N, C-alpha and C positions, 0 to 999 in steps of 0.2 A: 558471357555473363548475362544474366537475366535483366530485363528492364523493369522488373518488379523491385522497386527500391523501398527501403525502410529507413526512417529517422528514429534515433533514440534521444529522448529528452530526460535530463537529470537536474531537478532543482536541488540546490545544496546550500546549506548554511553551516559553516564551520565543520566540514566533513573531511578535514585533512587526514584523519586517522584511517579512513576506509576507502576514500574515493579512488585512490590509486589501485587498490586491490580489485575494486569493482571494474575499473577500466581494463585491468589485466584480464579479468574474466571475459570481458567482451571481446578483447583482442584475440582470444582463443576460440571464438565462435566459428563454426563451420556452416557454410550456406551454399546451396546449389540452385534452388528455385528463386532466391531473393539475393539482393546485394545491399550492403549497408552504405547509405549515402553520407551520413554524418551523425555525430553525437553532439548534441547541444547541451552544454553544462551552464546553468544559470547560477552564478555564485552570488547569493543574496546577502549583501551587507556583511560578508565574511571578514573576520579579524584574524584568521589564521592563513595557512598556505593552500587552502582549497583550490583557488584559481590557478596558482602556479603549478601545483601537482597535476591538475587536470590538463593544463596546456602542454605539459611535457610528456603526457601519456598518450599512447595510440596516435602518434604524430600523423598528420595528414587527414585525420577523421574528426578530431575534436575541435569544436568551436566553443570558445568560452565567452560568455557575456557576464560582465561584472556589474552588479547592481550596487552602487555606492551607498545607498541607504536601504536598510532592511525593509522589505515590503511584504514578507510572508510567502508561504508556498504558493498561494494563489497568484501573486505577482510573477513568480518564476514560471509557473505552468502557463499562465496566459501569454507570456512572452514566447514560450516554446510553441504554443498553439498558433500564434500569429506568424511565426517564423518558418515552421515546417511546411513542406510542400510535396511530400511523398504519399503514395496511397496508404501506407501504414505508418503510424506513429506509436512507438512504445515508450511509455513513461516509467521511469524507475526511481525509487528512492535511492539516495546516495549511501545509505547504511545497510546495504544488502550484499549478498554474494550469490553467484550463479555457478553451478557445477555442470549443468546440462549443456553440452557443446552445440546442441541444436536449439537452444532456447529461443533465439530470435526467429529462426525459421518456423519453429512450432507455433509460436503466437501469430506470426504473420500469415501463416497458412489458414488459421482459423478466421482471421479478419478477411482474407481474400475469398473465403468460401461464402461470404455474405453477411458477416456479423459486424456490428458497429462499435461495440465495447466488449472487450474480452479480458477476463482476469484468470489468474492461475493461483494455486495454493502458495501461501507464504508460510514457511515452516521455521520454527526456532531451531537453532543449532543445539547440540547436546548441552543440557544444563550442568552447572558446576556446583553452586552453593544450594543451600536448603530452599531459599526463597525462589531461585530460578527453577528448581525442581517442582515446586508447588505451582508456579506460573506455567511451567511447561505442561503440567497436567491440565490446567485451565484451558490452554490453547488447544491441546489434543481433544478435550471434551467438546469445545465449541466447534472445532473443525469436524468432529465425528457427527455432530448434530446437523450443522448447516450444509455439509456436503451431501446429506441424505434428504433434507427438507426440500420439497419441490424439485427433486432430482438435482439438487445443487444450484438451481437457477433462482437465486434470491438475493436480496440486498446484502445479506451478511457474508456472502462469498465474494463480494466485490472488494477485494483486498487492495489497499492503497499502495503497497510496495512495488507492485508490477501490474500494469494494465496496458492494453493495446487498443488504439482508436483507429477507426476508418477515417479517411479524409472527409467523407460526408459529415461525420460527427464533429471532428475537432475543428474544422474550418469555421463552424458557426457556434462553437461552444466556448463560453468564457465563465470563469469562476468568480462569483461575487464575494466569496468568503473563503478563508483558509480552513476554518474549523469544519471538520467533517467533509472535506472535499471529495473523498472517495465515495461516501454515501450520496453526496450531491450528484456526482457523475452518474451513478446508477439511477437515481430518481429522475434525473433529466433525461436519460436514455429511455426509460419507461414512459415518462410523460410525453415525450415526442414520438412515441411508438416506434422507436428504433430497436435493433436487435442486440440483446445481451447474451453472452455465453460465458460460463465458468468452465474452464477446461482443465482436466487433470493431466494433460499431455506433458506438461513441464512444471517447474516450480522454482522458487527462489528461497533464500535462507536469510534469517535475521537473528539478532541476539535479543533475548529478553532482558528487561531491567534487572539489575542485581541489587537494587536497594529500594526501600519502601517509598521514598520520596518520588522517585521516577515512576514507580508503579501507580501511586496515588494520583500523580498528575495526569498520566495517560488515561486512567479510569475516569477522572472527573471531566476531562476533555471529551471523552467518548459519550458520557451521559449528557453533556451539554449539547452534543451534536443534534439530538432529537428536537430540542427547543429551537436551535438555529434553523433547522430545515423548515419549520413552520412559517418562517418569514418568506419562503420562496415557493412553497407548494401547498395545495389545498390540504386541510387537515384529514379529510376522508381518504385522500390519495395516499398520504403518508401512512395512515393507520393500516391501509390495505396491504402495504408492502413491509411494514415494520412490526405490526401487531402480533401478539402471541396467539396463534390459532390453535385449535384442538390438535391438529396434526403436529405442529411444532412442539406443543407441550408434551405430546406422546414421545417424540424423539428426545426431548430433554430427559424425560423419565427413563427411557431405555438406555440412553447414553450414560446416565448416572449409574445404572445397574452394571453396565459393562465396565465403566470406570472403576467402580468399587472392587469388582472381581480382578481387574488387571493391575490397578495401581491403588491399593487400599490406603496406604499411608497418605499419599497426596490427595486422594479423594476425600478423606476425612478433614484435612486441613484447609483445602481450597475454599469451601463455603464460608468458613470463618473469616478468611482473608477478604473475601468479597464483601461480607457484612461490615467489616471494619472500614473498608474503603468507602462503602456506601454512606456510612454515617459519620465519617471523618470530615473535618473542615476542608473545603476545597483548597488544593495547593495551587498557588499562583493564580488565584481567582481574578486578579486585576487584569490579566491578559486573556481570560477564558473566552471573551467575545471579540478580542482584537484580531486583526488580520495577520497575525504572527503565529509562530509555533515555537515552543520552548524546547531546549535541548535536553534529551534524556542521555546525559553524558555516559552513563554506565553501559549503554548499548551501541556505542558509536564505532567500535572496531569489531568486525565479525571474523572469527577464526574458524575455518572449516576443519 
């Protein structure tokens, strides 16, 4: 067995519907160049069976930490960052699924090659209802654009559902806020002149919201992220990494043309949905700046 060890960290709040499935996916992983030391599940103020299910899954590898009071995803991730001690740490959302049997090894190899922060595509499972099909197109469109912009190495490909960290990065990294924590990790990496890579070598799957309330909340939370980042990084630095450059605008235009040709129905409806979200009243605005995250209950169980 290799002495190259990996830790997996999973922050979870009321994820009983899916966490057992995710841990089963991890149990089926195959590794040769690396070994899995432990899986740290941080159950953040859960009121369901998340902690019990996690403790009973993948026996001998799962370590469950129960946070009696809800502290938000930043609290869970910071606990994992403090606790892990392996060369590679992989952070996973609890509401995803993994089909690649070499997922852990594929991400770990990229970190071991000299990168400090690594992300991979997070793709939606096949859509069922009309809303999910429209949102599926929106995700396809953005992925088409951002995977090509700057050869895929940009803030918009740093997907929160699955990221890998080098020990050099995570041992000194702490999240000050839950809102936009994935964007924060990318900006911190670039600000500290560490190495980021988005790799298409593997992927994870998630479920899109199936109702407008969940979609609107996620959208407003995302828009609020840019304002939150201004508290922690210089404005010019943020604009350099998040601004709409001529190159990015060109990819948006080209992606739109491709989308209309391939998915005309969704391509016509998606812009209207985005406009409605943009001008709608923020959902759950009272917690938009809090160090908590709200449940999108319609996407909590992911069927492959």
